[in-house]
C-alpha positions in Angstrom: -0.1 0.0 -0.1 0.9 3.6 -0.3 0.2 6.7 1.3 1.0 10.5 1.2 1.7 12.8 4.1 1.1 16.5 4.1 2.3 19.2 6.4 0.2 21.0 9.0 -1.5 24.1 7.8 -0.9 27.3 9.5 -2.4 30.8 9.4 -1.6 34.0 10.2 -3.3 37.4 11.9 -2.8 40.9 12.5 -4.7 42.9 14.8 -4.8 46.0 17.3 -2.6 48.0 15.2 -3.8 52.1 14.7 -4.7 53.4 11.5 -3.9 56.2 10.9 -0.1 56.2 12.1 2.3 58.9 12.0 4.6 58.7 9.1 8.2 57.8 10.3 7.1 56.8 13.8 6.8 53.5 15.2 3.3 51.7 15.8 2.6 48.6 17.6 0.6 45.7 16.1 -0.4 42.3 17.2 0.3 39.2 15.2 -0.5 35.7 15.8 -0.2 32.2 14.3 -2.1 29.1 14.4 -1.5 25.4 13.4 -5.0 23.8 11.7 -4.0 20.8 13.9 -3.6 22.8 17.3 0.0 22.2 17.6 2.1 24.6 20.1 3.6 27.4 18.1 5.3 29.4 21.3 8.7 30.6 20.7 8.6 30.8 16.8 9.1 34.0 14.7 6.8 35.8 12.8 8.5 38.3 10.4 7.0 41.9 9.1 8.3 42.7 5.6 7.9 45.6 3.1 6.7 45.6 -0.2 10.5 44.5 -1.5 10.3 41.7 1.1 12.6 43.3 3.5 12.4 42.0 7.2 11.4 45.1 9.0 10.7 43.6 12.3 10.1 40.1 14.1 8.2 39.1 16.9 8.5 35.9 19.2 5.2 33.8 19.8 4.3 33.6 23.4 3.8 30.6 25.4 -0.1 31.3 26.2 -2.6 31.5 23.2 -4.9 34.6 23.0 -7.9 34.5 25.2 -10.8 33.0 24.0 -8.8 31.0 21.3 -7.5 27.4 21.4 -4.2 27.9 19.7 -3.7 31.4 18.5 -0.1 32.0 19.7 0.6 35.9 19.5 3.0 38.7 20.0 3.1 42.3 20.0 5.7 43.7 17.6 6.8 47.5 17.3 7.5 48.5 13.6 8.1 51.8 11.8 5.5 53.4 9.7 7.1 54.7 6.4 7.9 58.0 5.8 5.6 58.5 2.9 2.1 59.8 3.3 -0.5 57.6 2.5 -2.0 54.0 2.4 0.6 51.3 2.9 0.4 47.5 3.6 2.9 45.3 5.2 3.3 41.5 5.0 3.4 38.6 7.8 5.5 35.8 7.2 5.7 32.6 9.1 8.4 29.9 8.1 7.3 27.1 10.5 10.9 26.1 10.5 12.3 23.7 13.2 9.0 22.4 14.6 8.8 18.7 15.6 6.3 18.0 13.0 6.1 19.4 9.2 4.2 22.6 8.9 3.5 24.7 5.9 4.6 28.3 6.4 2.0 31.0 6.1 1.5 34.6 4.9 -0.9 37.5 5.5 -1.1 41.3 5.0 -2.2 44.2 6.9 -2.8 47.8 5.7 -2.9 51.3 7.5 -2.5 55.0 6.4 0.3 57.5 7.4 -0.2 60.9 8.0 1.8 64.0 9.2 3.0 64.5 12.6 0.3 66.5 14.5 1.0 69.9 15.1 -2.0 71.1 17.0 -4.7 69.8 19.8 -8.4 69.9 18.7 -11.0 69.7 21.2 -14.5 69.4 20.1 -17.7 69.4 22.7 -20.8 67.7 21.2 -24.3 68.8 22.7 -28.2 68.1 22.1 -29.2 71.3 20.0 -32.3 71.8 22.1 -31.3 70.8 25.6 -27.4 71.9 25.4 -26.7 68.7 27.4 -23.4 67.0 26.6 -23.5 64.0 24.3 -21.7 60.9 25.5 -20.3 58.3 22.9 -20.8 60.4 19.9 -18.3 59.1 17.1 -16.2 61.5 15.3 -14.0 61.5 12.3 -11.7 64.4 11.6 -9.9 63.8 8.3 -8.6 60.2 8.9 -8.4 60.2 12.9 -11.4 58.5 14.5 -12.4 59.8 18.1 -15.3 59.7 20.5 -16.8 61.9 23.2 -16.5 61.1 26.9 -19.1 61.7 29.6 -18.9 65.3 29.3 -19.4 65.3 25.5 -15.6 66.1 24.9 -13.5 64.5 22.3 -9.6 65.4 21.9 -7.9 64.9 18.6 -3.9 65.7 17.6 -4.2 66.8 14.2 -1.8 68.5 11.8 -2.2 72.1 10.3 -4.5 72.5 7.2 -8.2 71.7 6.4 -10.0 68.6 7.7 -13.4 67.1 7.0 -15.6 66.5 10.2 -18.3 63.9 10.5 -20.1 63.0 13.8 -22.6 60.0 14.4 -24.5 59.2 17.2 -27.8 56.9 17.3 -31.0 59.0 17.5 -29.2 62.2 16.4 -27.9 64.1 13.3 -25.2 66.7 12.4 -24.1 67.7 8.9 -20.8 67.0 7.8 -18.4 70.3 7.9 -14.8 71.1 7.4 -12.3 72.6 10.0 -9.5 74.7 9.3 -6.7 74.3 11.8 -3.8 76.7 12.2 -3.2 76.3 15.8 -4.9 74.5 19.2 -8.6 75.0 18.3 -11.9 74.2 20.4 -15.1 73.5 18.8 -18.6 73.2 20.0 -21.0 71.2 17.8 -24.8 70.8 18.1 -26.3 67.5 17.0 -30.3 67.6 16.5 -32.3 65.0 18.0 -34.4 62.8 15.4 -38.0 62.0 15.8 -38.8 58.7 17.6 -40.6 56.3 15.1 -43.8 55.0 16.2 -43.1 51.2 15.4 -47.1 50.7 15.4 -47.8 53.9 13.3 -48.6 51.5 9.9 -51.3 49.8 12.0 -52.8 52.8 13.4 -53.7 54.5 10.0 
């Protein structure tokens, strides 16, 4: 009789990396590797490479799998963002060498966006237009930066000088998109309009 053997398959993942990131500055990303058969991968390396295949950083997988998983061994890796502004991607590579049983290597990618170094601080207070009460958990996007308000309705962002689009979202409220011109530290107050509450039985009451 005859038979064929196959190496165990592996997979890679990246998560918890910020976007945007500051051009030329270091940032941290979590990387993880998993064997389809549940083998322990602790102590093995995951490389982060640029578009040309150059290794920029490496992480050693820890002894304990990521919480809630059965075999996703992981590490936090610091890597520098590129100097150029705009979107970029990085490749993950896992060679699976020197494991007791044969394993196939794996690769994956993650993406982010670089922005200029922030020159100024922007503070935005979000309130209910009618009551002027502060609105907690309103989500804002200032250019590429995402922030949210605290229990006082305040959100803080570090931004570069220039013109930035401003969008705000909160369930049950509405506010138009606008543009913010930043030339120095700046404080804004934004009013959101409460949307009328829909009657779920309206169609039946006609």
